[in-house]
N, C-alpha and C positions, 0 to 999 in steps of 0.2 A: 502494500500499501504505501510505503512512505516514499518508495523509487518511484511510483506512478504519480504521486504527488511532484516531486522533483522534476521529472519529465514534462509535467504539465505547467509547473510554476517557468521553468526554463522556456516553453512556447509561448507562454503570454508575455515573459519579458522581451524576448528577442525572437518572434515567429518567424521572420526571414532568414535568420542566420540558422535557426534551428531547423526550420525544412531544408536546408543547404545542405547541413551536416547529414540529415537523413538520405538525401538523395546522393549525397558523396559516399557513404556506405554502400548503399546501395549499387552505384554504379564501380564502386570497385570490386565488389564481387563480382560482376558481370564481366570486368575486365579479366581477372584473375582466371575464370572460367573458360574465357576465350580462349586465354595464351596456352592453357593446359589443353585444351581440344584442340588447338593448333598442332600443338606437338603430336599427339597421338594420331590425326588425321590420315598421314600417310603410312601407318601401322595398321590401320584398320581398314585400308581402302575395298579389300575384296570382303570384309569379313562381316556382310550383310544380314547374316541369320547364323542361328545356332551351329548349323552344318558346317558354314565356314569360317567359323569361331577361329580365334587366333590364341595360339598355345602360350602363357606368360612364360614358362620354362624355355619355351625357344626363342620368345621374344627376348628374355633377358640373356641369352647367350648371344644372340643376333648381333644387340644393341651394346653389349660389353656392361650390362647394366651392374653396379655392385650396391647401390642403395635400394636393398629390397623393400624396405620399410617406407621410403619416399615413394616407391614404383605403388605398393599396395594403396597408400593414403591418394594419390592422384587418380588411380582407377577408381576409389572410392567416392572422389569427387565428381567425376565424371558419371557415375551411378547416379549421385544425388541431383544431379543437372540434366538427368534423363537423356544422357548422349548414348550409353552404351549399358548393357545387359552382362552378368557373370554368372557363371556357375562352375564352381570349383576353380581350377586354373585356365578356363577358358572365357575368355571375352569377345564381343561383338557388338555391332553396332544396332542401337536401337531407332534411331535415324541418322541421317547422313549430317557430316560435320561440313560445312559451307567451307569452299576454297579459300574465301574472304573472310573468313568469320572475324578474325581479329576487326577489319576495316571496316565490317557489318557493326558489329558492336560498338566500335566509336562512335556511329552517328546517332547512338541513344545515351550516350554517357552525359553526365553533368558535366558543364563546362570546367569547374575546378579539378575534376579528375583527369580530363585531357589537357589541362595546363600543367597539373604538378606531375601526372604520373606517365604520359604518353611516350616521354622522352626514354623511360625504363623499357618498353616496350621492345626493343632489338635487344637490348641486354638481357631480358627476361627470358627471350626465346632460347637462347645459346645457356643462359643461366640453368633451366629446366634440365637440358642433355646434360650439363656438365656435373649436375648435383646427382642426377641418376647414375652417372658413371665413377662418381666419387672423386672426382677432380675438385681440388679446394679452392676456395673462394680468393681471388686475385686482391692485390692491394687497394684498400679502400681509396687512396688517393690517383690510383692508376686510371688511364684512359677516360672514358667520358663519365664514369661512375659519381667523381665530384661534382661535375656540372649538373648532372641529373638529380643529386640530390639539393645541392643549390636551388633547384627551381623548387623543387617539390615542399622544402621548409619555407618558403614564401607565401604558403597557400592560407586563405581564411581559416582552412581546416585545424590547423595548427594555430592560428592566433587566438581563435573563440577556445580551443582549451586551455593556451597559457593565460589567457583572460581570466577564465572562469577558477584558474589556480591563485591568481591573485586575489579574487573576491573570498576565494574558500579559505583563505587564512586571514582576511580582514587586513590586508597587507598596508593601505593607507591609515587605517586606524593606528596598527603597531609603529608605523614610522611617525605618526604624529606624536606618540607618547614618548619617542626617544629623544632623549636630552642630548645626545651625541652623535656625531656623526655616522651613519648606517655603512658598514662595510657588507657589500655584496658580492657573490660570486655568481654567473652564469656559466655551470658545469655543464660540458659537453655543448658548447654554444652553436656549434654547426657554422653557418655562413652569416650569422649575426643578426636574421631578423628578428629572432626573439629576444636577444641583448637590446636590440633597439626600442623593441615594445616594453621591455622592462625600464630603460632609460626614460622613455616619456611618461610612462607610468604614474614612477615615482618623483619625475619631475613635477608632474600636477599633484602632487602631494605636499609639495612647498617645504620637502623634506631636505636635510644636507645629508648628503651621500658620497660614496667611492662606489663606482660601478666597475668590477675587473670579468674577465670573461675567458674561457679557456676549452680547447678540444684537442684532441688526439690528431684529428686531420689538418695539417699544416697549410693544406689546399684551401680547403674552407676558412680556416684562420687568415689566409691572405685577401681571400673575397671579403670577408667580414671587415678588415683593415682599409682596404685599396677600394671598397664599394660601398656594400651595405651601410656599415657606421661610419663612413668617412665622416671626420669634422667634428666626431661627438667625444667628448672627454672618456672615453672608455679604455683601460688597458685591457689589450688581447695578448694572449701568451700559448705558447706550443706545450700540450702536456708533454712532448718528448724532449723540451729543453727546461722545463722549468715545472716545479710542484707549486701548488696553492700555499700559501701561509698558515702555518699552525696556529688554532687558538686564537683565529683573526677575524673571523667571517661573522656579522649577525645575521646573516641569511643568506643559504644557498639554494639557487634554484637550479633542477636539473629537470629536463622534460624529453622521456621517453629515451632515457638513457639506459636504464637497469638492464634491459633484456638485450643489450648487444654486448655486455662487459661477461665474459668467460667465468668470475665469480663474482654476483653481486653481492655476498655477504661481506667480502674482503673490499670491495668498492665502497659500501656502508660506511665499513671502519675508518677508510681513510677519509671520506666526507665528514664524519663526526668528528675526527681531528683537527680538521680543518676550522670546525665553528669554535666560537667562544661559548663560554659555560651559558645555559639558556639560549642559545642561538638555535634560529629553525633552519630546519631542510625541509623544503618542499617543491611541488612541481606537479608534473602530470606523468603518471605510468600506465600504461592500458594492462589489463587481467583478460586472460583468455575467455571468449564466450563465443556462442554460435553467430553471431552478429559480426564479428570483426575476424573470422576465421580465414578468410581469404588476405586481409591483411597480415595476420600472422604468417599466413605461408608465404608471401611477398618478402616478409622481413628474415624467414630463416631460409629462403633461396638466396638471398643477398648475404648471409653470413651471419645474422643475429642468431641468440639462442630462442626467440620465441618469445609471444607472452606466456607469464606467469599465471597458473591458477592463484587466487586470493590468497590460499592458505600458505602459500609457497612464498610469496612475496611479504607475507605477515613474519613467516619465520627468519628472514633475510633481517628484518628491521629487532626481532626479538632477542636474535644472537649477538645484536650491538647494544641491547640494553635501551632499545628505542621504541618510544610507544607509537604507533601509528595509527594514525585518523583517516581514511578511506573515503571518497565518494565513489561509489561503483558506477554511477551514471555517467558523470565526465573524465572518471579516473584521476581526479584531484587527490594529492595527498599533502600530509603535514606531520612532522614529528620533531620533538624539542630536545637538546643536548642538556640533559640534568646534571646540575653540579658543575 
């Protein structure tokens, strides 16, 4: 009931943005479904009935597939979207997969998904096959991937999530209560769009503040410094060259970062060490659900660990003696470093 009321309240406050978010989730699901179907189309060309079914063991051998779990997952996705049928180790088409399925799907998509994720289409086509063959993810800063993320992170989808996280902790109220200059860190800042959003939000609160931002991607830091936040008094630095200061920050913001880290529990221990006593760690972290499954698949194909179940996320914080407060509707969270 409380979740329904939260959704209703969000719709009444921001009807246009809320509907855009719903359309964006739907469009992302359609896009990922189309890319997976496109990969399987040539493999199932003649399998128009159970009598003509493709043998999965033979497919595994022919395509040198190593990641059997991912293959099962993708086959399951095609079953749910009514493209194929499966009986045991045999699969066949339930309906033809159009030759231009991705192009057809793009005609139906929300504008924000086209703007943010169309650039990933070529990468994803190759990535599906690479992951199935067990080929590891390439360096994040390599090739076009950095540019693709730069475009995606500028979208209204992410801006809405970040703004909700600010409201969730009553950021402006906390800043106004502070008698000292607030030291703020945007950890995992990407190309700086979110950092710029923090800057303007805090500036509007008429608070004294010092804003720093860091990321493991030197390429995205470069974009942030030389383009996105050019001219703003923000200190950007690469985590490959510098660590944040210990016991220094009043607020640390992280947005959709934990699922990219190999050991989120260790990352939270680091972040806690950067906070002052009673400092606040807050931000956005999705937890897995049916409505964002395809986004989770997208993240995992590109090298992330995937969105955690809520209980798993809570265990990361509990291990660091951090009490997590979480909004499962918009994925905002906060916790305080005690003592």
